[in-house]
C-alpha positions as CSV (number, residue, x, y, z in Angstrom):
1,M,70.5,146.1,157.8
2,M,68.5,145.1,160.4
3,I,69.0,146.8,163.6
4,Q,68.0,145.7,166.8
5,D,68.6,147.5,169.8
6,N,66.4,147.9,172.0
7,I,63.8,145.8,171.2
8,N,63.6,143.9,174.2
9,P,60.1,141.7,173.7
10,A,59.4,141.6,177.3
11,V,58.9,145.6,177.3
12,L,56.8,145.9,174.1
13,A,54.9,143.5,175.5
14,T,54.2,145.2,178.5
15,S,54.1,149.1,177.1
16,L,51.4,147.4,174.2
17,L,49.5,146.3,176.0
18,A,49.2,149.0,178.7
19,W,48.3,151.1,175.7
20,Y,45.8,148.5,174.4
21,D,44.1,149.1,177.3
22,R,43.9,152.7,177.3
23,M,43.3,153.1,173.3
24,G,41.9,149.7,172.3
25,R,39.2,149.6,170.2
26,D,35.5,148.6,172.2
27,L,34.8,146.4,168.9
28,P,31.2,144.3,169.8
29,W,32.9,141.2,169.3
30,R,35.9,142.1,171.7
31,V,36.4,141.7,175.0
32,K,39.3,143.1,177.0
33,G,41.3,141.5,179.7
34,E,40.4,137.6,179.7
35,P,39.9,134.7,176.7
36,H,37.0,135.8,175.9
37,P,34.1,134.3,177.0
38,K,33.0,132.8,173.5
39,P,35.0,131.2,171.1
40,Y,31.8,131.2,169.3
41,Y,31.7,134.8,169.4
42,V,35.7,135.7,168.3
43,W,35.5,132.7,165.3
44,L,32.2,134.4,163.3
45,S,34.0,137.5,164.1
46,E,37.2,136.6,162.7
47,V,36.8,135.1,159.6
48,M,33.9,137.9,158.9
49,L,37.5,139.6,159.0
50,Q,38.5,138.4,156.4
51,Q,39.1,141.0,153.4
52,T,36.4,142.6,155.1
53,T,37.5,145.6,157.5
54,V,35.9,146.2,160.6
55,A,33.5,148.9,160.0
56,T,31.7,147.2,157.7
57,V,31.8,143.3,159.6
58,G,30.3,145.6,163.0
59,S,26.6,145.9,161.9
60,Y,26.2,142.2,160.1
61,F,27.9,140.5,163.6
62,T,25.2,142.0,165.4
63,A,22.8,140.9,163.4
64,F,24.3,137.3,162.8
65,I,24.1,137.0,166.6
66,Q,21.0,138.1,166.9
67,K,19.4,135.3,164.1
68,W,22.8,132.7,165.7
69,P,22.9,133.5,169.5
70,T,24.5,130.0,169.8
71,I,27.5,127.2,167.5
72,Q,24.4,125.6,167.5
73,D,22.1,127.8,165.8
74,F,24.8,127.8,163.4
75,A,24.7,125.0,162.8
76,A,20.8,124.5,162.2
77,A,19.8,127.4,160.5
78,S,19.9,125.8,156.8
79,L,22.7,127.9,154.0
80,D,19.9,130.0,151.8
81,E,19.1,131.7,155.7
82,I,23.2,132.4,155.5
83,L,23.9,133.0,152.6
84,H,21.5,135.2,152.7
85,A,23.0,137.1,155.9
86,W,25.9,137.1,154.4
87,Q,25.6,140.0,151.0
88,G,27.4,141.9,150.5
89,L,30.1,140.7,152.8
90,G,31.3,139.0,149.7
91,Y,34.1,135.7,149.4
92,Y,31.5,133.8,149.9
93,A,33.6,130.0,150.2
94,R,33.8,131.9,153.6
95,A,30.0,131.8,154.7
96,R,29.3,128.3,152.6
97,N,32.6,127.4,155.0
98,M,31.2,127.7,158.5
99,H,28.3,126.8,158.1
100,K,29.9,123.1,157.0
101,C,32.8,124.4,160.4
102,A,29.4,124.9,162.3
103,R,27.8,121.6,161.6
104,L,30.7,119.5,162.2
105,I,31.8,121.6,165.8
106,V,28.1,119.9,166.4
107,S,27.8,116.9,165.5
108,E,31.2,116.2,165.9
109,H,33.3,118.0,169.3
110,K,29.4,118.8,171.0
111,G,28.8,122.4,170.9
112,E,32.6,122.9,172.1
113,F,35.2,124.4,169.6
114,P,39.3,122.8,170.3
115,A,41.1,124.8,172.2
116,T,44.7,124.9,170.1
117,A,45.3,126.4,167.1
118,A,46.6,123.1,165.2
119,L,43.2,121.5,166.6
120,L,41.2,124.4,165.6
121,A,43.4,124.0,161.6
122,R,41.4,121.1,160.7
123,L,38.5,122.2,160.7
124,P,36.1,123.3,157.2
125,G,37.4,126.5,157.3
126,I,39.2,127.9,159.3
127,G,42.9,128.6,158.0
128,P,46.5,129.3,160.1
129,Y,45.4,132.8,161.1
130,T,41.9,132.3,161.7
131,A,43.3,129.5,163.7
132,A,45.5,131.5,166.1
133,A,43.2,133.8,166.4
134,I,41.1,131.6,167.9
135,A,43.4,129.9,170.4
136,S,45.2,133.2,171.1
137,I,41.9,135.4,171.8
138,A,39.1,132.2,172.8
139,F,42.3,129.8,175.0
140,E,45.5,131.9,175.7
141,E,47.2,129.3,173.3
142,K,50.9,131.1,173.3
143,I,50.7,132.5,170.0
144,T,50.1,135.4,167.8
145,P,47.8,136.0,164.6
146,V,49.9,137.3,161.7
147,D,47.5,139.7,159.9
148,G,48.6,142.8,157.4
149,N,48.3,144.4,159.9
150,V,50.3,142.4,162.1
151,M,53.0,141.6,158.4
152,R,52.8,146.2,159.0
153,V,53.7,147.0,161.8
154,L,56.4,143.8,162.9
155,S,58.3,145.0,159.5
156,R,59.1,148.3,160.8
157,L,59.2,147.6,164.0
158,Y,62.6,144.9,162.6
159,A,63.4,147.5,159.9
160,L,62.7,144.2,157.6
161,Q,63.4,144.8,153.7
162,D,62.3,141.2,152.4
163,P,59.8,141.9,149.8
164,V,55.5,140.6,151.6
165,P,55.4,138.2,151.3
166,A,58.3,136.4,151.2
167,S,59.1,138.0,154.6
168,M,56.3,136.5,156.1
169,K,57.8,133.1,157.8
170,R,59.4,135.9,159.1
171,V,57.5,137.9,160.4
172,S,54.9,134.6,161.8
173,S,58.7,134.2,164.4
174,L,59.6,137.1,165.6
175,A,55.8,137.4,166.6
176,Q,56.2,134.2,168.2
177,K,59.1,135.9,170.0
178,L,57.3,138.9,171.6
179,T,54.5,137.1,172.4
180,P,54.6,137.6,176.1
181,D,52.8,134.9,178.5
182,Q,49.9,136.7,180.0
183,R,48.0,138.3,178.2
184,T,47.7,136.6,174.9
185,G,45.0,137.2,173.2
186,D,44.5,140.1,174.2
187,F,48.5,141.1,173.3
188,A,47.5,140.1,169.8
189,Q,44.3,142.7,169.5
190,A,46.0,145.2,170.8
191,L,49.0,144.7,167.5
192,M,46.0,143.7,165.1
193,D,44.6,148.0,166.4
194,L,47.6,149.4,166.4
195,G,48.8,148.4,162.6
196,A,44.5,149.5,161.9
197,T,45.5,153.3,164.5
198,L,48.6,154.3,164.3
199,C,51.2,152.0,162.2
200,T,48.6,152.5,159.1
201,P,49.7,152.2,155.6
202,R,50.7,155.8,154.8
203,A,50.9,158.5,157.6
204,P,52.0,156.1,160.3
205,K,51.8,158.6,163.8
206,C,54.7,157.2,164.8
207,L,54.7,159.9,167.5
208,L,51.9,158.7,168.8
209,C,53.3,155.0,169.4
210,P,54.6,153.0,172.3
211,W,56.5,150.9,170.1
212,Q,58.8,154.5,168.4
213,T,61.6,154.4,170.6
214,S,62.4,151.0,169.6
215,C,61.6,150.4,166.2
216,Q,63.4,150.3,163.3
217,G,62.2,151.4,160.7
218,F,61.9,154.9,162.3
219,K,64.9,155.3,163.8
220,Q,65.5,154.8,160.3
221,G,63.5,157.1,158.6
222,M,62.0,154.3,156.3
223,A,58.7,153.5,158.2
224,E,56.7,154.0,156.1
225,E,58.3,152.4,153.0
226,L,57.6,149.3,154.7
227,P,56.5,146.8,154.2
228,R,58.1,146.3,150.7
229,K,55.7,145.2,148.0
230,S,56.0,142.9,145.6
231,L,55.2,144.0,142.1
232,K,51.8,144.3,141.1
233,T,50.2,141.9,138.7
234,I,47.7,142.5,135.7
235,K,44.1,141.0,136.8
236,P,42.8,139.8,133.2
237,D,39.5,140.0,132.4
238,R,36.6,138.2,132.4
239,Y,33.6,137.7,130.0
240,A,30.1,136.1,130.0
241,I,26.8,137.5,128.4
242,A,23.5,137.0,131.4
243,F,20.3,136.1,129.3
244,V,17.8,138.4,132.2
245,I,14.9,135.9,131.3
246,S,11.1,138.2,131.6
247,R,7.4,136.4,131.9
248,G,4.2,137.8,131.4
249,D,3.7,137.8,135.6
250,G,6.3,139.5,135.2
251,S,8.7,137.2,137.4
252,V,11.9,136.5,136.8
253,L,14.0,133.7,136.0
254,L,17.3,133.3,138.3
255,A,19.1,129.8,139.5
256,R,21.0,128.8,142.0
257,R,24.4,128.1,142.2
258,E,26.6,125.0,141.8
259,E,27.6,124.6,146.1
260,K,31.8,125.0,144.3
261,G,33.8,127.4,143.2
262,L,32.9,131.0,143.1
263,L,29.8,132.6,144.3
264,G,29.0,128.2,145.1
265,G,25.4,128.4,146.2
266,M,24.4,132.1,145.4
267,I,21.6,133.2,143.0
268,E,21.6,133.7,139.5
269,A,20.8,135.5,136.8
270,P,21.5,132.6,134.0
271,T,24.9,133.1,132.2
272,T,27.1,131.7,129.7
273,P,30.6,130.4,131.3
274,W,33.4,133.3,132.8
275,R,36.5,133.2,130.0
276,E,39.2,135.1,129.0
277,K,38.1,136.5,125.8
278,P,34.3,137.9,124.8
279,W,31.5,135.7,123.8
280,R,29.8,136.8,120.4
281,L,26.3,136.4,120.8
282,D,25.0,133.7,118.3
283,E,27.7,131.3,120.1
284,A,25.7,132.5,123.3
285,L,22.1,130.9,122.8
286,A,23.2,127.8,123.3
287,F,23.2,128.5,126.9
288,C,20.2,130.5,127.0
289,P,17.9,128.4,129.6
290,L,15.2,129.3,127.7
291,E,13.6,130.0,123.7
292,C,12.4,133.4,124.5
293,E,12.1,137.3,122.2
294,W,15.0,138.3,122.7
295,K,14.9,143.0,123.2
296,E,17.7,144.8,121.2
297,N,18.8,147.0,124.2
298,T,21.4,145.0,125.6
299,R,23.7,146.8,128.8
300,E,27.3,145.5,130.2
301,V,27.7,145.0,133.7
302,R,31.2,145.8,134.9
303,H,32.2,143.6,138.2
304,V,36.0,143.2,140.3
305,F,36.5,140.7,141.6
306,T,40.3,139.5,143.6
307,H,41.9,137.5,141.3
308,F,40.3,139.1,138.3
309,N,37.9,141.9,135.9
310,F,34.2,140.9,135.2
311,K,32.8,142.3,132.5
312,V,28.9,141.2,131.2
313,I,26.9,142.2,128.5
314,V,23.4,141.9,129.9
315,C,20.5,140.8,127.2
316,Y,17.1,140.9,127.8
317,G,14.2,138.5,126.8
318,S,10.9,137.0,127.5
319,V,8.2,134.4,127.2
320,F,4.4,135.0,127.9
321,E,3.5,131.2,128.1
322,P,4.1,128.6,129.8
323,V,7.2,126.5,129.4
324,S,9.6,123.4,130.6
325,L,12.8,124.7,132.1
326,R,15.8,123.3,130.9
327,L,18.4,124.3,133.8
328,P,18.7,122.4,136.8
329,R,17.5,124.3,140.2
330,S,15.8,127.3,138.5
331,F,13.1,129.2,139.2
332,W,11.0,131.8,139.1
333,V,10.9,135.1,141.3
334,K,8.6,139.0,141.1
335,P,11.4,141.6,141.4
336,E,9.5,142.7,145.4
337,D,11.3,139.0,146.2
338,F,14.6,139.9,145.7
339,S,16.0,140.9,148.8
340,K,14.6,137.7,150.1
341,M,17.2,135.2,147.6
342,A,21.1,135.6,148.3
343,L,22.4,137.5,145.5
344,P,25.9,138.4,145.1
345,T,26.2,141.9,143.7
346,V,27.8,141.1,140.5
347,M,23.4,139.9,140.1
348,K,22.3,142.2,141.8
349,K,24.1,144.6,139.4
350,I,22.9,143.2,136.4
351,L,18.9,142.4,137.8
352,S,19.1,147.0,138.7
353,T,19.7,147.2,135.0
354,L,16.1,146.4,134.8
355,T,14.9,149.3,136.1
356,V,17.0,151.4,134.6
């Protein structure tokens, strides 16, 4: 049963903001006490933080704003430049959508971000959470974005028993009721910080929490059990064979993936299609871009994506005469220039086997 005594929105907002003023994290994209003067920074950081930790994002954010200080600079960059700088952050569709979004803002909005969540959500790559975060932090719209940290804090505050994600709609409604009229951006960031630093998934620091006296999960001794989780599904496996082909000068054949889909627009070693059952080498050769001499040794590379486990057998071939490439968007690259390519992590793993 959910008990809501002592849950007074005004009192909770005041205590949380006082805690945030003292204890809130200082982050390179953050401004406290006022709307952020640079919505571009908020947008950049919020998209980077999707599925990525604050510790990881810090150096990337700093590098991006040094290279592209404004939305106009970002829009003027090539997709290749953006993808190369994005290496290591994963979920590369984010980078492709950011590039589209930046160009649209410059071309159709005179370089200015729309000021409401409803308008922001119409832009490429900006979903409801990111739209709410930008609107709140940069424009003080009275709206609170709900991420995993906020979900956890409010599930415990109200002792919600419905599992995630079924409780999402309920949590979003409660978050809006708690949102104060002033300092909405600080309130949103304070909620995120509370979940990240005190109201953690395991061993929450309840005795230090500014909301302890109102927290129903704490009162009922079940804070650490919340939010309830739905049963996890087992990730399926996908399989492919990668062709790492070298020529006489040591260069390796690489290709650019189609811009849509997983790892779109990134550079890869050519592979078979990715499928749900293992490949035999004889059937996989139909997808090899060149006729070449094959070495006997192969290696297996494994990589974990969000929705599946990827298992790749790497085959090594060589060509010694000029050959015509029958793979669109393919080219030769020397290993010392791999670092200049927009290679996703899984492809770095595959190509690193050349030196093993």
